[in-house]
C-alpha positions as CSV (number, residue, x, y, z in Angstrom):
1,M,0.0,0.0,0.0
2,K,1.3,3.4,-1.0
3,L,-0.2,6.5,0.7
4,G,0.6,10.0,-0.7
5,I,0.7,12.8,1.9
6,V,-0.4,16.1,0.4
7,G,-1.3,19.6,1.8
8,L,-0.6,23.3,1.5
9,P,2.5,24.8,3.1
10,N,2.3,25.2,6.9
11,V,-0.5,22.8,7.5
12,G,1.7,20.2,9.3
13,K,2.2,17.9,6.3
14,S,6.0,17.5,6.7
15,T,5.8,17.3,10.5
16,L,3.3,14.4,10.2
17,F,5.4,12.7,7.5
18,N,8.6,12.9,9.6
19,A,6.7,11.8,12.8
20,I,5.1,8.7,11.3
21,T,8.3,7.6,9.5
22,N,10.4,8.2,12.6
23,A,7.8,6.3,14.7
24,G,8.3,3.3,12.4
25,A,12.0,3.4,13.1
26,Q,11.7,3.3,16.9
27,S,10.9,-0.4,17.3
28,A,13.3,-3.1,16.2
29,N,10.2,-5.3,15.4
30,Y,9.0,-2.7,12.9
31,P,11.9,-1.5,10.9
32,F,12.0,1.6,8.8
33,C,14.0,2.4,5.8
34,T,14.2,5.4,3.4
35,I,14.0,4.7,-0.3
36,D,14.8,8.3,-1.3
37,A,14.4,11.8,0.1
38,N,10.7,11.9,0.3
39,V,9.5,8.2,0.6
40,G,9.4,6.3,3.8
41,V,8.6,2.6,4.2
42,V,7.0,1.8,7.6
43,S,6.2,-1.6,8.9
44,V,2.6,-2.3,9.9
45,P,2.4,-3.0,13.6
46,D,0.8,-6.4,14.1
47,E,1.0,-8.1,17.5
48,R,-0.1,-11.4,15.8
49,L,3.4,-11.7,14.3
50,D,5.0,-11.5,17.8
51,R,2.7,-14.1,19.2
52,L,3.4,-16.5,16.3
53,A,7.1,-15.8,16.7
54,D,6.8,-17.1,20.3
55,L,5.4,-20.3,18.9
56,Y,7.8,-20.9,16.1
57,N,11.0,-19.0,17.1
58,P,11.6,-18.0,13.5
59,V,14.9,-16.8,12.0
60,K,13.0,-13.8,10.6
61,I,9.9,-11.8,11.2
62,T,8.5,-9.9,8.2
63,P,5.6,-7.5,8.7
64,A,3.5,-6.0,6.0
65,V,4.7,-2.5,5.0
66,I,3.2,0.8,3.9
67,H,5.0,3.3,1.6
68,F,4.4,6.9,2.7
69,V,5.2,9.5,0.0
70,D,5.7,13.1,1.1
71,I,4.3,14.9,-2.0
72,A,5.5,18.5,-2.1
73,G,5.3,21.3,-4.6
74,L,1.6,22.3,-4.8
75,V,0.7,25.8,-5.7
76,K,-2.3,27.2,-7.5
77,G,-1.9,26.5,-11.1
78,A,-0.2,23.1,-10.5
79,S,-2.5,21.5,-13.1
80,K,-1.0,23.9,-15.7
81,G,2.5,23.1,-14.6
82,E,3.0,26.0,-12.1
83,G,5.7,25.4,-9.4
84,L,6.4,21.7,-9.2
85,G,2.9,21.0,-10.5
86,N,3.7,18.3,-13.0
87,K,5.9,16.4,-10.5
88,F,3.2,16.9,-7.9
89,L,0.5,15.4,-10.1
90,A,2.7,12.6,-11.3
91,N,3.5,11.6,-7.7
92,I,-0.2,11.5,-6.8
93,R,-0.9,9.3,-9.8
94,E,1.5,6.6,-8.4
95,V,-0.2,6.2,-5.0
96,D,-3.1,4.0,-3.9
97,A,-4.7,6.6,-1.7
98,I,-4.2,10.2,-0.7
99,V,-3.7,11.5,2.9
100,H,-4.7,15.1,2.6
101,V,-3.4,17.0,5.7
102,V,-5.7,19.9,6.5
103,R,-4.9,22.7,9.0
104,C,-7.5,22.8,11.7
105,F,-5.6,24.8,14.3
106,E,-5.1,28.5,14.9
107,D,-1.6,29.7,15.6
108,G,-0.4,33.3,15.1
109,D,3.2,32.1,15.0
110,I,2.7,29.9,12.0
111,I,1.7,31.9,9.0
112,H,-0.9,30.5,6.6
113,V,-0.2,31.0,2.9
114,E,-3.7,32.4,2.5
115,G,-3.5,34.7,5.5
116,S,-6.1,32.8,7.5
117,V,-7.2,29.3,8.6
118,D,-10.0,27.9,6.5
119,A,-10.0,24.1,6.1
120,L,-12.6,24.0,3.3
121,R,-10.8,26.6,1.3
122,D,-7.6,24.7,1.6
123,I,-9.2,21.5,0.6
124,E,-10.8,23.2,-2.4
125,T,-7.4,24.7,-3.5
126,I,-5.9,21.2,-3.8
127,N,-9.0,19.5,-5.1
128,L,-9.4,22.0,-7.9
129,E,-5.9,21.3,-9.2
130,L,-6.7,17.6,-9.3
131,I,-10.1,18.3,-10.9
132,F,-8.6,20.5,-13.6
133,S,-6.0,17.7,-14.4
134,D,-8.8,15.1,-14.5
135,M,-11.0,17.2,-16.8
136,E,-8.1,17.5,-19.3
137,M,-7.6,13.8,-19.2
138,L,-11.3,13.1,-19.7
139,E,-11.5,15.5,-22.6
140,R,-8.8,13.5,-24.4
141,R,-10.4,10.1,-23.6
142,I,-13.9,11.2,-24.7
143,S,-12.5,12.7,-27.9
144,K,-10.7,9.5,-28.7
145,S,-13.8,7.4,-28.0
146,E,-15.9,9.6,-30.2
147,K,-13.5,9.1,-33.1
148,M,-13.8,5.3,-32.6
149,L,-17.6,5.4,-32.2
150,K,-18.3,4.7,-35.9
151,G,-16.6,1.3,-35.7
152,D,-17.9,0.4,-32.2
153,K,-21.3,1.5,-31.1
154,S,-20.8,0.1,-27.6
155,L,-18.5,3.0,-26.9
156,Q,-21.6,5.3,-26.7
157,L,-22.3,4.0,-23.2
158,E,-18.7,4.8,-22.1
159,I,-18.9,8.2,-23.7
160,D,-22.3,9.0,-21.9
161,F,-20.9,7.9,-18.6
162,L,-17.6,9.8,-18.9
163,R,-19.6,12.9,-19.8
164,R,-21.5,12.4,-16.6
165,V,-18.3,12.3,-14.6
166,Y,-17.0,15.4,-16.5
167,S,-20.2,17.2,-15.5
168,A,-19.5,16.4,-11.8
169,L,-16.0,17.7,-12.1
170,E,-17.3,20.9,-13.6
171,Q,-19.4,21.3,-10.5
172,G,-16.3,20.9,-8.3
173,L,-17.1,17.4,-7.2
174,P,-14.4,14.6,-7.3
175,A,-14.9,11.6,-9.5
176,R,-15.2,9.3,-6.4
177,S,-18.4,11.1,-5.5
178,V,-20.1,9.8,-8.7
179,E,-22.3,6.8,-8.2
180,C,-21.6,4.1,-10.8
181,S,-22.2,0.5,-11.6
182,D,-19.5,-2.2,-11.6
183,D,-19.1,-1.8,-15.4
184,E,-18.9,2.0,-15.1
185,N,-16.4,1.7,-12.3
186,D,-14.2,-0.5,-14.6
187,I,-14.3,2.3,-17.2
188,L,-13.4,4.9,-14.5
189,E,-10.4,2.8,-13.3
190,S,-9.1,2.6,-16.9
191,V,-8.9,6.4,-17.1
192,A,-6.9,6.6,-13.8
193,L,-8.4,9.9,-12.6
194,L,-6.7,11.6,-9.6
195,T,-10.0,12.5,-7.9
196,K,-11.1,8.8,-8.1
197,K,-8.4,7.9,-5.6
198,P,-9.6,7.3,-2.0
199,V,-8.9,10.1,0.4
200,I,-8.3,10.3,4.1
201,Y,-8.5,13.9,5.4
202,A,-6.0,14.2,8.2
203,A,-7.5,17.0,10.3
204,N,-4.4,18.4,12.0
205,M,-5.4,20.0,15.3
206,S,-3.7,21.8,18.2
207,E,-2.6,19.7,21.2
208,A,-5.3,21.4,23.3
209,D,-8.2,20.6,20.9
210,F,-7.0,17.0,20.2
211,A,-6.5,16.2,23.9
212,G,-9.7,18.0,24.8
213,D,-12.8,18.7,22.7
214,I,-12.2,17.3,19.2
215,E,-15.9,17.6,18.2
216,G,-15.9,21.2,19.3
217,N,-13.3,22.2,16.6
218,A,-15.3,24.0,13.9
219,H,-12.8,23.3,11.2
220,Y,-12.9,19.6,11.9
221,A,-16.7,19.5,11.8
222,A,-16.6,21.2,8.4
223,V,-14.2,18.7,7.1
224,C,-16.3,15.8,8.3
225,K,-19.4,17.2,6.5
226,L,-17.4,17.6,3.3
227,A,-15.9,14.1,3.5
228,A,-19.4,12.5,4.0
229,D,-20.5,14.1,0.7
230,E,-17.6,12.8,-1.3
231,N,-17.1,9.3,0.2
232,A,-13.9,10.2,2.0
233,E,-12.6,9.4,5.5
234,V,-11.6,11.9,8.2
235,L,-8.9,11.2,10.8
236,P,-8.4,13.7,13.6
237,I,-4.8,14.0,14.4
238,C,-2.2,16.2,16.1
239,A,1.1,16.2,14.1
240,Q,2.9,17.7,17.0
241,I,1.8,15.0,19.4
242,E,2.8,12.4,16.8
243,A,6.3,14.1,16.6
244,D,6.6,13.8,20.4
245,I,5.5,10.1,20.3
246,S,8.0,9.3,17.6
247,E,10.9,10.1,20.1
248,M,9.5,7.8,22.8
249,D,10.3,4.2,23.6
250,A,7.4,1.7,23.7
251,E,6.8,2.1,27.5
252,E,6.8,5.9,27.4
253,K,4.5,5.8,24.3
254,G,2.0,3.5,26.0
255,M,1.8,5.8,29.1
256,F,1.5,8.9,27.0
257,L,-1.3,7.5,24.9
258,G,-3.0,6.4,28.1
259,E,-2.9,9.8,29.5
260,L,-4.6,11.1,26.4
261,G,-7.2,8.4,26.6
262,L,-6.0,6.8,23.3
263,E,-5.3,3.1,22.5
264,F,-3.5,3.7,19.3
265,S,-1.1,6.4,17.9
266,G,-1.9,8.5,14.9
267,L,0.3,6.2,12.8
268,D,-1.6,3.1,13.9
269,R,-5.0,4.8,13.2
270,L,-3.8,6.0,9.8
271,I,-2.7,2.5,8.8
272,Q,-6.1,1.1,10.0
273,A,-7.9,3.8,8.0
274,G,-5.8,3.0,4.9
275,Y,-6.6,-0.7,5.1
276,R,-10.3,0.0,5.6
277,L,-10.4,2.5,2.8
278,L,-8.7,0.3,0.3
279,G,-10.4,-2.9,1.4
280,L,-7.2,-4.7,2.5
281,I,-6.6,-7.5,4.9
282,S,-3.6,-9.6,6.0
283,Y,-3.1,-13.3,6.0
284,L,-0.2,-14.9,7.8
285,T,2.4,-17.6,7.1
286,A,4.3,-19.2,10.0
287,G,7.3,-21.5,10.3
288,Q,10.8,-21.7,11.7
289,P,12.4,-19.9,8.8
290,E,10.0,-17.0,8.8
291,V,6.8,-15.5,10.3
292,R,5.2,-13.1,7.8
293,A,2.2,-11.0,7.0
294,W,0.9,-10.7,3.5
295,T,-1.5,-7.9,2.4
296,I,-4.3,-8.8,0.0
297,T,-7.6,-7.2,-1.1
298,R,-10.6,-8.4,0.8
299,G,-12.4,-11.0,-1.3
300,T,-9.2,-12.6,-2.7
301,K,-9.5,-16.3,-3.2
302,A,-6.8,-18.8,-2.1
303,P,-4.9,-19.1,-5.4
304,G,-4.6,-15.3,-5.8
305,A,-3.3,-15.0,-2.2
306,A,-0.8,-17.8,-2.9
307,G,0.4,-15.7,-5.9
308,K,1.4,-12.9,-3.6
309,I,4.2,-15.3,-2.3
310,H,5.2,-16.5,-5.8
311,T,3.5,-16.9,-9.1
312,D,4.3,-20.6,-9.1
313,F,2.2,-21.0,-6.0
314,E,-0.8,-19.6,-7.9
315,R,-0.1,-21.4,-11.2
316,G,0.4,-24.8,-9.5
317,F,-2.1,-24.3,-6.6
318,I,-3.5,-27.6,-5.2
319,R,-5.0,-26.6,-1.8
320,A,-4.5,-24.4,1.2
321,E,-4.2,-25.7,4.8
322,V,-5.9,-23.0,6.8
323,I,-6.4,-22.2,10.5
324,S,-7.6,-19.0,12.1
325,Y,-4.9,-17.1,14.0
326,Q,-6.9,-17.2,17.2
327,D,-7.5,-21.0,17.0
328,L,-3.8,-21.6,16.5
329,I,-2.8,-19.4,19.5
330,D,-5.5,-20.9,21.7
331,N,-4.2,-24.4,21.0
332,G,-0.5,-23.6,21.3
333,S,0.6,-25.6,18.2
334,M,-0.5,-26.6,14.7
335,S,-0.4,-30.3,15.7
336,A,-2.7,-29.7,18.7
337,A,-5.1,-27.7,16.5
338,K,-5.1,-30.5,13.9
339,E,-6.1,-33.1,16.5
340,K,-9.2,-31.0,17.2
341,G,-10.0,-30.7,13.5
342,L,-9.4,-26.9,13.4
343,V,-7.0,-27.0,10.4
344,R,-9.1,-27.0,7.2
345,S,-8.2,-28.0,3.7
346,E,-9.5,-25.4,1.3
347,G,-9.7,-25.4,-2.5
348,K,-9.5,-22.8,-5.3
349,E,-12.8,-21.1,-4.4
350,Y,-11.9,-20.4,-0.8
351,V,-12.1,-16.6,0.1
352,M,-9.3,-15.6,2.4
353,Q,-10.1,-14.1,5.8
354,D,-8.1,-11.6,7.8
355,G,-5.8,-13.5,10.2
356,D,-5.8,-16.8,8.3
357,V,-2.6,-18.7,9.0
358,V,-2.0,-20.6,5.8
359,L,0.3,-23.3,4.3
360,F,-0.1,-23.5,0.5
361,R,0.3,-26.8,-1.3
362,F,1.3,-26.5,-5.0
363,N,2.9,-28.4,-7.9
364,V,4.5,-27.0,-11.0
């Protein structure tokens, strides 16, 4: 999963990026590495891996990972190439979902580029640049389809649908807000519009608001209303608190979160929101060589899940030996679970579940 972090200057975007990537570096169990100057790879915290490691004593533990991309360079006119606009739009095109950091705090010492704090205006500034880019892309696609229409009348349905999407964009609405059938969604996916990408609005608040009355923050309330209208998620967060947490060890972090009445850090909640938004789950493999988490789309069948490990596993799939994580932990070993009939033999039509511990049988 690759999440792109966007936002106007001085909204806390870079603070949040640095905090969550540093947080990923703090624990030896969840390593962090930098691919280049603005991409961080953070391991997904998963206590199930630690429990399985206690059972198998593996040589290696490999968690799932998320790529966070700190996307910079937005100015008004980005869709026309202003500033680093072309690079900005290209970076967004490569991510699975967008984390849009929105300033929801007042602070006279931190200048806002527009001179005042207005969460909806800031969201509109970025959204409009994405919309302008999408409109240009749709114009080209519709024009191409119209030229091919004489030879393929079925394209009329595509053209009519894309015009409906274009109309929504003209009204300032993102493509993800347009209701569509499965076939229409396939058409939309083929165009790869920026405003079709799922969005998490990270409402960056002051420490006082975040630790006190989140619902009383008027900027946050406005973002929630907007998100509901366009099928997006909202995550209340305090980048400064996340920066503080990133410098703490595990015990200090637990105590600090407890004082705030929180069970999870902002990084953990952001990862959960990303998985939920993109419809992702994790299945697990466990043995003495390695305990590992594998990320798949919810609804994936066993052969497709096997293909995440190696294409040969999918091509030569025979069956999957499956047990739920909790059943394995409760029984203490695979052999004990087998004696109770808890290990199932599943075929090609089995739909994988979150937390399945699996051994794939294959032959090529």
